[in-house]
C-alpha positions as CSV (number, residue, x, y, z in Angstrom):
1,M,-25.5,18.8,19.0
2,N,-22.6,19.9,20.9
3,S,-19.6,17.5,21.0
4,S,-19.7,17.4,24.9
5,L,-23.1,16.3,24.2
6,N,-21.8,13.3,22.3
7,A,-24.3,10.4,23.9
8,A,-21.2,7.8,23.2
9,S,-18.8,9.6,25.5
10,F,-21.0,8.9,28.5
11,K,-20.3,6.2,30.2
12,K,-21.8,6.7,34.1
13,I,-24.7,9.0,34.5
14,L,-26.4,10.3,37.7
15,I,-30.2,11.2,38.1
16,I,-31.3,13.6,40.9
17,S,-34.4,13.7,42.8
18,T,-34.3,15.6,46.1
19,R,-38.3,15.0,46.6
20,Q,-41.0,12.8,47.9
21,I,-42.1,9.3,47.0
22,G,-44.2,10.1,44.0
23,D,-41.7,12.3,42.2
24,T,-38.8,9.7,42.6
25,L,-41.9,6.8,41.2
26,I,-42.2,9.0,38.5
27,T,-38.7,9.2,37.4
28,T,-38.4,5.6,36.3
29,P,-39.7,6.2,32.5
30,L,-36.5,8.7,32.3
31,I,-34.6,5.9,33.4
32,D,-36.0,3.5,31.1
33,R,-34.7,6.1,28.9
34,T,-31.5,7.2,29.9
35,H,-30.8,3.2,29.4
36,E,-31.5,3.1,26.2
37,I,-29.5,5.6,24.6
38,W,-26.6,4.7,26.7
39,P,-27.3,0.9,27.1
40,L,-23.5,0.3,28.3
41,A,-23.4,3.2,30.9
42,K,-23.8,2.7,34.8
43,I,-26.9,4.8,35.9
44,D,-26.9,6.2,39.8
45,F,-29.3,7.9,41.3
46,L,-29.5,10.3,44.1
47,G,-32.6,11.0,46.2
48,F,-34.6,11.2,49.7
49,E,-33.7,8.6,51.8
50,N,-37.3,8.1,52.3
51,A,-38.3,7.7,49.0
52,I,-35.9,5.8,47.5
53,G,-37.5,2.6,48.7
54,I,-39.7,3.2,45.5
55,L,-37.0,1.7,43.1
56,K,-35.6,-0.8,45.1
57,G,-35.4,-3.7,42.3
58,N,-34.7,-1.8,39.7
59,P,-32.6,-3.7,37.2
60,L,-31.1,-0.4,35.4
61,L,-30.1,1.5,38.4
62,N,-26.4,0.3,39.4
63,E,-26.6,2.4,42.5
64,I,-28.9,4.9,44.7
65,I,-27.5,7.0,46.7
66,P,-29.3,8.1,49.8
67,S,-29.7,11.8,51.3
68,S,-31.7,13.0,54.0
69,K,-34.0,15.7,53.4
70,K,-31.9,18.3,55.9
71,P,-28.1,17.1,56.0
72,G,-25.7,18.8,58.3
73,L,-22.6,19.9,57.4
74,K,-21.0,16.5,57.5
75,E,-23.7,14.2,55.6
76,Y,-23.2,17.1,52.8
77,W,-19.4,16.9,52.8
78,Q,-19.4,13.0,52.9
79,L,-21.9,13.2,49.6
80,L,-20.0,15.4,48.0
81,K,-16.9,13.5,48.4
82,K,-19.0,10.6,47.0
83,I,-20.2,12.3,44.2
84,F,-17.4,14.8,43.0
85,F,-17.0,14.6,39.6
86,Q,-17.6,10.9,39.3
87,Y,-20.1,11.1,36.6
88,D,-20.0,12.1,32.9
89,L,-23.9,13.2,33.1
90,A,-25.9,14.6,35.3
91,I,-30.0,14.8,34.7
92,I,-31.4,17.1,37.3
93,T,-35.2,16.7,37.9
94,Q,-36.0,19.2,40.2
95,P,-35.5,23.1,40.2
96,S,-34.3,23.7,43.4
97,D,-30.9,24.9,44.3
98,R,-29.9,21.5,46.7
99,A,-30.3,19.5,43.4
100,Y,-28.5,22.0,41.5
101,L,-25.6,22.0,43.4
102,Y,-25.2,18.0,43.4
103,G,-25.5,18.4,39.8
104,L,-22.2,21.0,39.4
105,F,-20.1,18.9,41.8
106,A,-21.4,15.7,40.5
107,A,-20.5,15.8,36.6
108,S,-18.9,18.6,34.1
109,V,-22.5,17.7,31.5
110,R,-25.4,19.1,33.5
111,V,-29.4,18.9,32.3
112,G,-32.2,20.0,34.6
113,V,-35.7,21.4,34.4
114,C,-36.3,25.0,35.9
115,H,-39.1,27.2,36.8
116,K,-41.2,28.9,33.8
117,G,-40.0,31.8,32.5
118,K,-36.2,31.2,34.2
119,E,-34.7,29.6,31.3
120,D,-32.5,32.1,30.4
121,R,-31.3,33.7,33.2
122,G,-29.9,32.8,36.1
123,W,-27.4,30.4,37.5
124,K,-28.9,27.1,36.8
125,K,-29.0,28.1,33.4
126,W,-25.1,28.8,33.3
127,L,-24.5,24.9,34.7
128,S,-26.9,23.5,31.9
129,K,-26.6,22.7,28.7
130,H,-30.4,22.0,28.0
131,Q,-32.9,23.2,30.7
132,V,-37.0,22.0,30.5
133,P,-39.0,24.8,31.7
134,I,-42.3,23.2,33.9
135,D,-45.5,23.8,32.9
136,Y,-47.9,23.0,35.7
137,F,-51.2,23.1,33.8
138,S,-49.9,22.1,30.2
139,Q,-47.1,19.5,30.9
140,H,-47.2,16.2,32.4
141,V,-44.5,15.8,35.0
142,V,-43.7,11.6,33.0
143,T,-43.2,13.4,29.7
144,E,-41.3,16.8,31.1
145,K,-38.8,14.4,32.7
146,L,-38.0,12.7,29.5
147,K,-37.7,16.3,27.8
148,L,-34.4,16.5,29.3
149,L,-32.9,13.7,27.4
150,D,-34.2,15.3,24.1
151,P,-30.4,16.7,22.8
152,F,-29.2,13.4,23.0
153,I,-31.8,12.0,21.0
154,T,-29.9,10.7,17.6
155,Q,-32.3,8.3,16.5
156,G,-35.5,6.7,17.5
157,V,-36.4,5.8,20.3
158,S,-39.4,4.0,22.3
159,R,-42.4,5.9,22.2
160,T,-44.4,3.5,25.1
161,I,-44.0,4.9,28.3
162,N,-44.6,2.7,31.7
163,I,-44.1,3.2,35.4
164,T,-41.7,0.6,36.9
165,P,-42.8,-0.5,40.7
166,P,-40.4,-1.9,42.8
167,R,-39.8,-5.3,43.2
168,F,-42.4,-7.2,44.5
169,E,-42.3,-9.1,47.9
170,A,-44.2,-11.3,49.9
171,L,-48.3,-10.9,50.0
172,P,-49.4,-10.3,53.9
173,I,-50.2,-13.9,55.7
174,E,-53.6,-11.7,55.9
175,L,-54.0,-11.7,51.7
176,H,-52.5,-15.7,51.1
177,D,-55.5,-16.5,50.3
178,S,-56.1,-14.8,46.7
179,S,-59.6,-16.7,46.6
180,N,-60.7,-13.6,48.1
181,Q,-61.0,-10.6,46.2
182,Y,-60.4,-7.3,48.2
183,I,-60.3,-3.5,47.3
184,V,-57.4,-1.7,48.3
185,I,-57.5,1.9,49.8
186,H,-55.6,4.9,50.4
187,P,-56.9,7.9,52.2
188,S,-53.7,9.5,53.8
189,P,-52.1,12.1,51.7
190,L,-49.1,13.9,52.4
191,N,-51.0,17.1,53.0
192,D,-54.5,18.1,54.6
193,Y,-55.7,19.9,51.6
194,K,-55.4,16.5,49.3
195,C,-58.0,14.9,52.0
196,W,-61.3,12.8,50.7
197,P,-63.5,13.2,54.0
198,V,-63.2,10.8,56.9
199,A,-67.7,10.6,56.3
200,S,-66.7,9.4,52.5
201,W,-64.7,7.1,53.1
202,V,-67.1,5.4,55.4
203,Q,-69.9,5.6,52.7
204,L,-67.2,4.4,50.1
205,I,-66.1,1.1,52.7
206,E,-70.1,0.8,53.9
207,Y,-71.1,-0.2,50.3
208,F,-68.0,-2.4,49.4
209,A,-69.1,-4.7,52.6
210,S,-72.3,-4.7,51.1
211,Q,-70.8,-6.2,48.0
212,Q,-68.9,-8.7,50.5
213,L,-65.6,-7.2,49.3
214,L,-62.8,-7.0,51.8
215,V,-61.4,-3.5,51.8
216,V,-57.4,-3.3,52.9
217,M,-56.7,0.0,53.8
218,S,-52.8,0.8,52.9
219,G,-50.9,4.2,54.9
220,G,-47.5,4.7,56.1
221,P,-45.9,5.0,58.9
222,D,-46.5,8.2,60.6
223,Q,-48.7,9.0,63.7
224,K,-51.1,10.9,61.2
225,D,-51.9,8.1,58.8
226,H,-52.9,5.7,61.9
227,A,-55.2,8.8,63.1
228,L,-57.1,8.9,59.8
229,A,-57.5,5.1,60.0
230,Q,-58.6,5.0,63.5
231,K,-61.3,7.5,62.9
232,I,-62.5,5.9,59.8
233,L,-62.5,2.6,61.5
234,L,-64.5,3.7,64.6
235,Q,-67.6,5.2,62.5
236,L,-67.8,2.0,60.3
237,S,-70.8,-0.2,61.4
238,Q,-69.7,-3.6,63.3
239,N,-70.0,-5.5,59.7
240,A,-67.9,-3.3,57.4
241,A,-65.7,-2.9,60.4
242,Q,-65.1,-6.9,60.2
243,M,-64.4,-7.0,56.4
244,T,-61.6,-4.1,56.4
245,L,-57.8,-4.9,57.0
246,D,-55.9,-1.9,58.3
247,M,-52.5,-2.2,57.1
248,T,-51.5,1.0,57.8
249,G,-47.9,1.3,58.2
250,K,-47.5,-2.0,58.4
251,L,-45.7,-2.7,54.5
252,S,-42.8,-2.3,52.6
253,F,-43.1,-0.6,48.9
254,G,-42.4,-4.4,47.4
255,E,-45.2,-5.6,49.8
256,L,-47.6,-3.2,49.0
257,A,-47.2,-3.4,45.4
258,N,-47.5,-7.4,45.2
259,V,-50.9,-6.3,47.3
260,L,-51.6,-3.6,44.1
261,H,-50.6,-6.0,41.8
262,H,-53.6,-8.9,43.2
263,A,-56.4,-5.9,43.9
264,K,-59.3,-5.9,42.1
265,A,-59.1,-2.1,42.2
266,Y,-57.3,0.5,44.1
267,I,-58.6,4.1,45.4
268,G,-57.0,7.0,46.3
269,V,-56.4,10.5,46.6
270,D,-53.2,12.2,44.8
271,T,-50.8,10.5,46.7
272,A,-47.8,8.8,46.0
273,I,-49.6,5.2,46.2
274,T,-52.1,5.7,43.5
275,H,-48.9,5.9,40.7
276,L,-47.9,3.2,42.7
277,A,-51.0,1.2,41.9
278,A,-51.3,2.7,38.3
279,A,-47.8,1.1,37.5
280,C,-49.0,-2.4,39.5
281,K,-51.4,-2.2,36.4
282,T,-54.5,-2.5,39.0
283,P,-57.7,-0.6,38.1
284,T,-57.0,2.5,39.5
285,I,-59.5,5.7,40.5
286,A,-57.9,8.8,41.6
287,L,-59.5,11.7,43.5
288,F,-58.1,14.8,42.3
289,G,-58.8,18.6,44.1
290,A,-56.6,21.2,43.6
291,T,-53.8,19.7,41.5
292,P,-54.2,19.2,37.5
293,P,-54.4,15.8,36.1
294,T,-52.3,17.0,32.9
295,N,-49.2,17.7,34.8
296,F,-49.4,14.9,37.8
297,G,-52.4,12.1,37.0
298,P,-51.0,8.4,37.6
299,W,-49.8,7.5,34.2
300,P,-51.4,5.0,32.3
301,N,-49.1,2.1,31.5
302,G,-48.2,1.4,28.1
303,S,-49.7,4.9,26.8
304,S,-47.4,6.8,24.1
305,S,-49.2,10.2,24.7
306,A,-47.2,13.5,25.8
307,Q,-50.6,14.4,27.4
308,P,-53.1,11.4,28.5
309,Y,-55.4,14.0,30.0
310,A,-57.7,16.9,30.1
311,L,-57.6,19.5,32.3
312,R,-60.8,19.3,33.5
313,A,-63.4,16.4,33.6
314,L,-65.6,15.3,36.3
315,Y,-65.0,11.3,35.0
316,Q,-62.1,10.4,32.4
317,T,-60.7,6.7,32.0
318,V,-57.3,6.3,30.5
319,G,-55.7,2.9,30.2
320,N,-56.3,1.5,34.0
321,V,-56.5,4.8,35.3
322,T,-59.7,6.8,36.2
323,I,-59.8,10.1,37.8
324,L,-62.7,12.1,39.4
325,Q,-62.2,15.8,39.9
326,G,-64.3,17.6,42.3
327,P,-66.7,20.3,40.8
328,G,-66.3,23.8,41.0
329,E,-65.5,26.6,38.4
330,C,-61.9,26.8,40.2
331,V,-60.9,23.4,40.0
332,P,-57.9,22.9,39.4
333,C,-56.6,25.6,40.7
334,R,-52.9,24.1,41.6
335,K,-53.3,26.0,45.0
336,A,-52.7,24.1,48.4
337,G,-56.4,24.0,48.9
338,C,-58.7,26.5,49.8
339,D,-56.3,28.7,51.9
340,D,-53.2,28.4,49.8
341,T,-52.0,26.3,52.8
342,A,-50.8,22.7,53.3
343,N,-53.2,22.1,56.2
344,S,-56.0,23.9,54.4
345,R,-59.6,22.2,53.3
346,S,-60.3,21.9,49.7
347,L,-64.1,22.3,49.1
348,C,-63.9,21.0,45.8
349,L,-62.9,17.2,47.4
350,E,-65.2,17.7,50.2
351,E,-68.1,18.0,47.9
352,L,-66.9,15.3,45.6
353,E,-69.3,12.6,47.0
354,S,-69.1,9.0,47.1
355,K,-71.5,7.9,44.8
356,R,-69.5,9.1,42.0
357,V,-66.6,6.7,43.0
358,I,-69.1,4.0,43.7
359,Q,-70.7,4.8,40.0
360,A,-66.6,4.9,38.6
361,Y,-66.4,1.5,40.1
362,E,-69.0,0.4,38.4
363,I,-68.5,1.5,35.5
364,I,-65.2,-0.5,35.6
365,F,-66.6,-3.7,36.5
366,Q,-70.0,-3.9,35.2
367,K,-69.9,-1.5,32.4
368,I,-72.7,0.7,33.1
369,I,-73.4,4.1,31.2
370,P,-71.4,6.9,33.0
371,L,-74.1,9.6,34.3
372,V,-71.5,12.1,34.6
373,H,-69.0,12.0,31.6
374,I,-65.9,15.1,30.5
């Protein structure tokens, strides 16, 4: 290892993740590993202001620095002044130009992820001491980030990998009676191509209502999330509607983490909150279509495997996480739906029947023999 990469010389470290909530949450094992290698170093985190709340209360972070998704020149200037060569090491967890430029101005030693095939060329290679190529099909994103620290490991490190949820905040008053068991569902992803049909959510809620289980519906503050929740609620029977608590847009990350922690189970699409549910050790059923679970499946906390999941399986369970993939020879394609656009439909998710989800739930809690498997 080059003397400039001497682990003992790094006293202040910046981790950069200018992406969405899920991308921010899955950096927490990287934060753990960074602290393990440099236990006396101060670790700061730079991320989007709408996403960094998922790190609230992380005991290993010295400072969390917010950035707008589309900062103006004044904000860029203020941010660059704040980080300008204040760090010994910059860990760049996204391949974007902006993330690399932040790293360039922050520290003299930089490591970062890069698009596969571009490891040996370009300006990003020039300013990096070490790069990790992205592999969307074979390499899990959690272990991808951990590989950024490979040049600095001089002795054994912990093999156990955990996602750290935000600090728990008080449960909403509606759930103070912990004797009432409930299921959390999260129907709203960031992009339409990850949506499961409204009719399927309705069938699922009707099933839980028949089991006398309260259903807590989670969602973000966006109008799109509220509109989807209302579509589902309007199609429920009177009994199921009375057994459904709509908390869309009402919970902070810390409150939601506590709600998830106390839930009997969680069911959601490929989105950040599904990762959060898994991190809260809740029995988690994740509905996957285009996305390869080998790359972005919710991490089963406590796993020491570099790759917990199979690329393609109708049904697979690792730890507290069960992943159901839609049918079709094309699954997973890693496109943005059938039309490869954010607002595209995904036939694989449309054809993932609610009875498969109900069966997965019953396998977890009633130990029945699965009818479909890998």
